[in-house]
N, C-alpha and C positions, 0 to 999 in steps of 0.2 A: 521165133515168137514163144515167149514163156507165158504160161497161163495159170489162172486160178479159177476153177469152175465151182459154182455154188448155186444155191437156190435162194431167191429173194421172194418175199411175200408181198402181195398187193391185195388187200381186203381178203386175206386168208387163201388167196390163189397163189399157186407156185409158179414162179417165173424163173426159167433156167438162164443163167448169165455166165459170161466168160470175161475175165479181166486180162487185158493185154498189158503186161508190165512195160514192154518196150514203147508202145504207143500211148500208154497211160489212158486207156479207153475201156469202157464197159461195152460189151456186145450182148444183145438180148435176143432170146429166141422169139422170132416173129410169130410162129405158130402159137406159142403160149400167150403172147400179147393179144393176138386176134381172138383166141378162145375166151380170154378174160373180158375183153371189151364187148364182144358180140354175144357170147353165150352159145355160139354156133356148135352144133353137134359134129360138124365136119370142118374144123378150122383150116385144114390143109387145102380143101377145095375152095374155101372162102379166100384164102391167101392167093391161090393160083389165079382165081378170077380177078381179084383186085390188082395183082401184079400186071396182068395183061391190060387192064383198064388204065393203070397209071402210065404204062409204056405207050399205049395208044394216045394218051393225052399229052405226050411229049416229054414225060419225065424219064428219059433214057438213062440218065446217070444213076437212077435208082437201081436198076438191074445190075449196072456195072459195079455198084458199091455194096451189094449184098454179098456177104461172105458165108461160106459153108464151114461150120465148125462141128467137131465131134462133141456132142453133149449126151448125158445119160438119159435114155428114154425110160418111160414108165416100167418097161420090162427089165430094167437094170443094165441093158446093153448100150454101148456107146454108138450113136448113130449120127451121120451127117445131117446138120440142121441149118436151115436158112437163118442167118443172124444179121442184125444191123446195129450200128452204133447209135448213140442218143440223137444225133442230128438227123439221120435218115429215119429213125424210128418216129420222131416227132412228125416228119412229113407223112409217113404212113398213117399215123394216128389221125391226122387232119382229114384223111380220106375215108375214115371209118365213122359212119353215123352212129354215135353212141353217147349217152349222157355221162359215161364214165371217162370221156376223153380228157376233160380238164383236170379232175383229180389225179388221173394217170400221169399227166404232164408234171404235176407237182411232185408226184411220187418219184418220177425219174430224176428230177432236180435234187430231191432229198438223197437218193441213192448215190448220185455223183458227189454231192457235198460231203456225205459221210465218208466216202472213200478218200477224198482229199484230206479230211480231218485225220483219218487213220494213218495216212502216209506221213503227215506232218507230226502226229503224236500217236505212236503205236499203242499207247496205253488206252486210248479210246476204243480201239478194236477189242482189247481184252475186256473193257467195261461192258461193251455191247454183248460180247460172247457170254460173260458172266450173267447178264440179265436174261439172255435167251435160255441158257441151261437151267437157271432157277425157275423160270416160267414152265419148263418141262417137268419140274418136280424133283430135280436132283438136289442133294443136300449141299450146303455151302462148302463143307469140308471137301466133298467129292469134286465140286467145281474148281476149287483152288488147285487140287491135284491135277485136274484135267487141263487147266490153263497152263500149269507148269509143264505138263507133258507136251503141249503145243510148242512152247518155247524150246524145249529140249529137241523136239523133232526138227524145228527150223534150223537149229545149230547143226544138226546132223546133215540135213539136205544142203545147207550152205557148204559144208565140208565136202560132200559128194560132188557138188557142182565144181568146186575148186579142183577136185581130183579127176574131172572129166567124165564123171558118171552121167549117163543120159537120163533125162526125165522120162517117166512112163514105165516101160517094161523093165529097164535096168534097176530103177528105184524099187519096183515091186519085187524083183528077184532078191535084191539085197535085204529088203525088209523081211521077206519070207525067211531068208537065211538067219537073220537076227532072231526072229520069232521061234524058229525050230531050235536054235541053240539055247534060248532061255526057257521056253515053255515045253520043249520036247515034242511039239506038234507043229504042223504048218498052219499058216493063217486060215486056210480053208477049213482045216479040221477044227481049229479053234472056233470059227464061226458056226460050224455044225453043232459043236457042244452047246453053244449058246442059242441055237435055233435062229441064226441070223441069215439073211440073204444078201441084200445090197447095203445094209446098215454099216456104219463105221464101227469097227471092232473096238477101238479105244473108247467110244461113247458107251460101250456096254461092259466095260471092265470094272471090277471092284477097286477100291483104293489100293489094296495090296497088289493086284495085278498091274495097275497103273504104275506103281512105284517100281516094281521089278522091270517093267517094260522101259521105264525111264532110265533105270540103271543100265540096262542093255544098250540103249541108244547112246547114252552119255559115254559109256565105256568105248563103244565103237568110234565115236567122234574123237575121243582123246587118243586112242590107239592109232587112228588114221593120221592125226596131226603129228604123231611121233614117227610113224613108219612111212608116211607119204607115199602110199601106193600109186603106181603109175598105170596099171592095167586093170581091166574089169576083174580078171581072175584074182589079182592081188587085193582089190577092194572086197571081193567076196570072202577072201580069207580073213581080212580084218573084221568084216561083219560077223563071221563065225566066232572069232576071238572075243569080240565085244559082247555078243550075246551069251557066250559061255560064262562070262563073269557073273551075269545075273542068273544063269542056269545053275551054277554051283551054289549061289545064295539060295535059290529056290529049293534045291535038293536038301540043303542043310536045314532050312526052315521046316520043310515037310517032314524030315526025320524027327525034329523036335515036336512038331504039332501032331504027328501021327495021321495026317490027312493031306490031300492035295490042295494046293492053293489056286489051281485052275478051276474057276467057278462056272457052273452052268447058268448062273443068273445073268439075265440081260437087263437092259435099261428099264423096261417095264416092271420087271420083278424087283429090281433094286429100288425103284421108286416106291413100290408097295411096301417094301421092308422098311424104308425110311419113314413112311407115313405111319406104319404100325408102331415104330419106336416112339414117334411123337405122341400118338394116341395113348400109349402105355405110360408115358411120363406125365400126361395131363391129369 
């Protein structure tokens, strides 16, 4: 089962979701749905009681079709969470007395439709990502760089998949190897410099940092295509070589600039800086 985990919004409420590429289905966190529909202070207890009630009413297949998936909890840790696909979720929603039930059904249909659209036309996914980043206050120039970095990253992970690298821990190890080679620090150290916790590091990079990171990942992809590594150790060596290409570029640029290109600015501070530039130009 390959997965794509993310956050979807319903009326400003966060809903954790999981996309199963193999089955081409969304799975939704039931706890998040319950909390959104009911406003319950203890959605886990509410779901536990509702689950027993549904089984008692004869809906045995409900329990059999609930899956537990690892989703990121509010504390940033990955925890097993009860999830349901759209069909089962609609059945659960029907049993929850809430005026939000109908708009929630329409929201589920919209989420599913958008995913189908993006599968048929990947450009739509980029358009939606562009809109989301712009709403968060990023500059258009930065967003263009960020979207390009997503494309570069996808090419790299496709290459890793072809070389037998396992998603999850092995991806993380190789990514860290690339980061150390180009930035001179680990991803964790990089996040500490930017005062980040669970936030995405790339979403908090400057344009220059994004460009160097893309150079590192593109170089790794191209070297991998040429060398065709067969073991994880060989893939790690390739990751270091690819990252070092950008690392050398960084060092050369820093010598000419007389300063580090590793910036302590995070997304919030980058947004403030962009807004100040706009105000200064008005």
